C-alpha positions as CSV (number, residue, x, y, z in Angstrom):
1,M,158.3,74.6,61.3
2,S,156.0,73.6,58.5
3,A,156.0,70.0,57.3
4,L,158.2,69.1,54.3
5,P,156.3,68.8,51.0
6,L,155.9,65.2,49.8
7,S,158.5,65.9,47.0
8,G,161.2,66.7,49.6
9,R,160.8,63.5,51.6
10,T,162.5,60.1,51.3
11,P,160.4,57.3,49.8
12,A,159.9,55.8,53.3
13,E,158.7,59.2,54.6
14,R,156.3,59.6,51.7
15,L,154.9,56.2,52.4
16,A,154.4,56.9,56.1
17,A,152.7,60.2,55.3
18,T,150.4,58.4,52.8
19,V,149.4,55.8,55.3
20,N,148.7,58.4,58.0
21,G,146.8,60.4,55.5
22,R,144.5,57.5,54.9
23,A,144.0,56.9,58.6
24,P,140.4,58.3,58.9
25,A,139.2,56.0,56.0
26,I,141.0,53.0,57.4
27,V,139.6,53.6,60.9
28,K,136.1,54.1,59.5
29,S,136.3,50.8,57.7
30,A,137.2,49.1,61.0
31,L,134.4,50.8,62.9
32,D,131.8,50.0,60.2
33,R,132.8,46.3,60.5
34,L,132.5,46.5,64.3
35,A,129.2,48.5,64.5
36,A,127.2,45.5,65.7
37,H,129.5,45.1,68.7
38,D,128.9,48.7,69.9
39,R,132.6,49.0,71.1
40,T,133.4,51.9,68.8
41,V,135.3,54.1,71.3
42,A,137.9,51.5,72.1
43,A,138.0,50.3,68.5
44,K,138.6,53.7,67.2
45,I,141.6,54.3,69.5
46,V,143.1,50.9,68.7
47,A,142.5,51.1,65.0
48,A,144.1,54.6,64.9
49,R,147.1,53.3,66.8
50,L,147.4,50.4,64.4
51,V,147.6,52.8,61.5
52,E,150.4,54.8,63.3
53,R,152.3,51.5,63.9
54,C,151.9,50.7,60.2
55,A,153.3,54.1,59.2
56,A,156.2,53.8,61.6
57,S,157.0,50.3,60.4
58,A,156.9,51.3,56.8
59,A,159.2,54.3,57.4
60,A,161.7,52.1,59.4
61,G,161.4,49.0,57.3
62,D,160.8,47.1,60.5
63,W,157.4,45.3,60.6
64,S,158.0,43.7,64.0
65,V,156.6,46.9,65.5
66,L,153.3,46.1,63.9
67,T,153.2,42.5,64.9
68,S,154.1,43.0,68.5
69,F,151.5,45.8,68.8
70,V,148.7,43.6,67.4
71,E,149.6,40.7,69.8
72,S,149.6,42.9,72.9
73,A,146.4,44.7,71.8
74,C,144.6,41.3,71.3
75,D,145.4,40.4,74.9
76,R,144.6,43.7,76.4
77,Y,141.3,44.4,74.6
78,A,139.9,40.9,74.3
79,A,136.9,41.8,76.5
80,I,136.1,44.9,74.4
81,F,135.9,43.7,70.8
82,T,136.6,40.8,68.5
83,P,140.2,41.3,67.5
84,D,140.0,39.6,64.1
85,A,137.1,41.9,63.1
86,L,138.9,45.1,64.0
87,F,142.4,44.2,62.8
88,G,141.1,42.4,59.7
89,A,139.4,45.6,58.5
90,A,142.2,47.9,59.5
91,L,144.9,45.7,57.9
92,E,142.8,45.5,54.7
93,G,142.7,49.3,54.6
94,V,146.5,49.6,55.1
95,A,147.1,46.9,52.4
96,S,145.0,48.9,50.0
97,T,147.1,52.0,50.6
98,L,150.4,50.1,50.3
99,R,149.4,48.5,47.0
100,E,148.8,52.0,45.6
101,S,151.9,53.7,46.9
102,A,154.6,51.3,48.1
103,D,157.6,49.9,46.4
104,R,157.8,46.1,46.0
105,A,160.2,45.5,49.0
106,T,157.9,47.4,51.4
107,W,154.8,45.6,50.0
108,L,156.5,42.2,50.5
109,G,157.6,43.2,54.0
110,F,154.0,44.1,54.9
111,Q,152.6,40.9,53.5
112,R,155.0,38.8,55.6
113,A,154.0,40.9,58.7
114,R,150.4,40.5,57.9
115,R,150.7,36.7,57.8
116,D,152.3,36.9,61.3
117,V,149.5,39.2,62.5
118,E,146.7,36.9,61.1
119,A,148.4,33.9,62.9
120,A,148.3,35.9,66.1
121,L,144.6,36.7,65.7
122,T,143.7,33.0,65.3
123,R,145.8,31.9,68.3
124,P,143.8,30.8,71.4
125,R,144.0,33.5,74.1
126,A,143.3,33.3,77.8
127,A,140.5,35.5,79.0
128,A,142.4,38.1,80.9
129,R,139.3,40.0,81.9
130,S,135.8,39.2,82.9
131,S,133.4,39.5,80.0
132,S,130.6,40.8,82.1
133,P,129.0,44.1,80.9
134,A,130.2,45.9,84.0
135,H,133.9,45.0,83.4
136,E,133.6,45.8,79.7
137,A,132.4,49.3,80.5
138,I,135.2,49.8,83.0
139,D,137.8,48.6,80.4
140,E,136.4,51.0,77.8
141,I,136.7,54.0,80.2
142,D,140.3,53.0,81.0
143,V,141.2,52.8,77.3
144,V,139.8,56.3,76.8
145,L,141.7,57.7,79.8
146,D,144.9,56.0,78.7
147,D,144.6,57.5,75.3
148,L,144.0,61.0,76.7
149,L,146.9,60.7,79.1
150,T,149.1,59.6,76.2
151,Q,148.2,62.8,74.4
152,L,149.0,64.8,77.6
153,H,152.3,63.1,77.9
154,Q,153.1,64.0,74.3
155,S,152.2,67.6,75.1
156,D,154.1,67.8,78.4
157,A,155.6,64.8,80.1
158,L,156.0,66.5,83.4
159,T,152.2,67.2,83.6
160,A,151.4,63.6,82.7
161,E,153.8,62.4,85.4
162,H,152.1,64.7,87.9
163,S,148.6,63.5,86.8
164,R,149.6,59.8,87.5
165,A,150.8,60.8,91.0
166,V,147.7,62.8,91.7
167,A,145.5,59.8,90.8
168,S,147.4,57.7,93.3
169,W,147.0,60.3,96.1
170,C,143.3,60.6,95.2
171,G,142.8,56.8,95.6
172,R,144.5,56.9,99.0
173,L,142.5,59.9,100.1
174,A,139.3,58.3,99.0
175,K,140.0,55.2,101.1
176,R,140.9,57.3,104.1
177,L,137.6,59.2,103.7
178,G,135.7,55.9,103.8
179,S,134.5,56.0,100.2
180,S,132.9,53.1,98.5
181,K,134.9,51.0,96.0
182,D,133.1,52.7,93.1
183,A,133.8,56.2,94.6
184,I,137.5,55.2,95.0
185,V,137.7,54.3,91.3
186,H,135.9,57.5,90.3
187,L,138.2,59.7,92.4
188,T,141.3,57.9,91.0
189,R,140.2,58.5,87.5
190,A,139.4,62.1,88.2
191,G,142.9,62.6,89.5
192,L,144.3,61.0,86.4
193,I,142.5,63.3,84.0
194,H,142.2,66.5,86.0
195,D,144.9,68.4,84.0
196,I,143.9,67.2,80.5
197,G,143.1,70.8,79.5
198,K,146.8,71.5,79.6
199,V,147.1,69.9,76.1
200,T,145.8,73.3,75.0
201,T,148.3,75.4,77.0
202,P,151.3,76.7,75.1
203,A,154.5,74.8,75.9
204,E,156.4,78.0,76.7
205,I,154.0,78.6,79.6
206,L,153.9,75.0,80.9
207,G,157.7,74.9,80.9
208,A,158.5,78.4,81.9
209,P,161.6,78.4,84.2
210,R,160.2,81.1,86.4
211,R,156.9,82.1,88.0
212,L,154.3,83.2,85.5
213,D,153.2,86.8,85.1
214,D,149.5,87.8,85.3
215,D,148.9,87.4,81.6
216,E,150.5,84.0,81.5
217,M,148.6,82.9,84.6
218,S,145.4,84.0,82.8
219,V,146.2,81.6,79.9
220,M,147.2,78.8,82.3
221,R,143.9,79.1,84.2
222,R,142.0,78.3,81.0
223,H,143.0,74.7,81.3
224,A,140.2,73.9,83.8
225,E,137.5,75.0,81.4
226,A,139.3,73.5,78.3
227,G,139.7,70.2,80.1
228,A,136.0,70.1,81.1
229,Y,135.1,70.7,77.5
230,I,137.3,67.9,76.3
231,V,136.0,65.4,78.9
232,H,132.3,66.4,78.3
233,E,132.7,65.7,74.6
234,V,133.4,62.0,75.4
235,P,130.2,60.3,76.6
236,L,132.1,57.5,78.5
237,I,133.9,59.9,80.7
238,R,131.5,62.8,80.9
239,H,130.8,62.0,84.5
240,L,134.3,63.2,85.3
241,T,133.6,66.7,84.0
242,P,132.9,68.3,87.4
243,A,136.2,67.2,88.9
244,V,138.1,68.5,85.9
245,R,136.3,71.9,85.8
246,S,136.3,72.6,89.5
247,H,139.7,71.3,90.8
248,H,141.0,74.9,91.2
249,E,138.0,76.2,93.1
250,R,138.8,77.4,96.6
251,F,136.8,76.5,99.7
252,D,136.3,80.3,100.4
253,G,134.9,81.1,97.0
254,T,138.0,82.8,95.5
255,G,139.0,80.1,93.1
256,Y,138.3,79.6,89.4
257,P,136.6,79.3,86.9
258,D,133.2,79.6,88.7
259,R,134.1,81.0,92.2
260,L,132.2,78.2,93.9
261,R,132.5,77.8,97.7
262,F,132.1,75.3,100.5
263,E,129.8,72.4,99.6
264,G,129.0,74.1,96.3
265,I,132.3,72.7,95.0
266,P,131.8,69.1,93.9
267,Q,133.2,66.8,96.6
268,V,135.4,64.9,94.0
269,A,136.9,68.3,93.0
270,R,137.7,69.1,96.7
271,V,139.6,65.9,97.0
272,V,141.5,66.4,93.7
273,A,142.4,69.9,94.8
274,V,144.2,68.7,97.9
275,A,145.9,65.8,96.1
276,D,146.9,68.2,93.2
277,A,148.3,70.9,95.5
278,F,150.3,68.5,97.7
279,N,151.9,66.6,94.7
280,A,152.6,69.9,93.0
281,M,154.5,71.1,96.1
282,I,156.6,67.9,96.5
283,G,157.1,67.4,92.8
284,R,159.7,68.9,90.5
285,R,158.8,72.2,88.8
286,P,160.8,74.1,86.1
287,Y,161.0,77.2,88.4
288,R,161.8,75.6,91.8
289,P,163.1,72.4,93.6
290,P,160.6,70.0,95.3
291,L,159.5,70.9,98.8
292,A,159.8,68.4,101.7
293,P,156.5,66.6,102.4
294,S,156.5,68.1,105.9
295,V,156.6,71.6,104.4
296,A,153.9,70.7,101.9
297,L,151.7,69.5,104.7
298,E,152.3,72.8,106.7
299,R,151.1,74.7,103.6
300,L,148.0,72.5,103.3
301,I,147.2,73.2,107.0
302,E,147.7,77.0,106.4
303,G,145.1,76.7,103.6
304,R,142.7,74.6,105.6
305,G,139.2,76.2,105.5
306,A,140.3,78.9,103.1
307,Q,141.7,77.2,100.0
308,F,140.9,73.6,101.0
309,D,138.1,71.5,102.5
310,P,139.2,71.0,106.1
311,E,138.1,67.3,106.1
312,V,140.1,66.5,103.1
313,V,143.2,68.2,104.5
314,D,142.9,66.2,107.7
315,A,142.6,63.0,105.6
316,M,145.7,64.0,103.7
317,I,147.7,64.5,106.9
318,D,146.7,61.0,108.0
319,V,147.6,59.5,104.6
320,V,151.1,61.2,104.4
321,T,152.0,60.5,108.0
322,L,151.1,56.8,107.5
323,R,148.0,56.9,109.8
324,A,145.8,55.8,106.9
């Protein structure tokens, strides 16, 4: 369905559309102001969300949404950027838009909310995270992953739920395999983002209440390459590209998209493949009920050495049977 023309919308809807339309300029203003801090990835995400909250608040006439968002963002992202620099610039951009397009009641509501926001910005805050460069880098990566997972959730909530579960299984598998702390974090993040390419998969294929035919499976399989492209385009998470691209490769070389085999498959992708398959089997699917964990383990064992890395399957058995 095409969007309603501006003339067919209520005043609140027209205002929200105007604010959202100005989002790129408002975000750019915030980023320009923050350039010296070199935190533009996180800032862009937060500034864009602030614009969305402003639009939602304007449409609903409830500016508490904006105030609570800013307060929580100040706490969460304190180690990444200076909140008053980011929100000061973004709020000024929103104010400019509202002055041009809003009625007086909306403008006054925004002004009251802005005073509350500015008070929140000057309030002393406890340092929730370490300010060391290492922790700042980790926080930025998690912000990016959170944003991508939000987009995946909006596209298909079931896939996002599955991705969170796969991340948890990956972390447990990594520990069982004796991985370092850094490797455990890497594998957990890889599991979280492995299906991001499905944001490009048509909803009627993702939610089909039956098994897919060959043509539909061909479309579905494109998600591995699409996801790798998305992740590779974001420098902070580019190192996760091999896991995203190769998590459907098979140990015997009959997988996709590159028909890699044995140790030619990135080790992180071999771990994600087992976690992904196991959780897919025990999870809900539109075309079948969940399988019992014992049945899912039997199927992993059947695929040991053909579809899956034997070492990872053995680790998964230990994890699921509480020997890990």
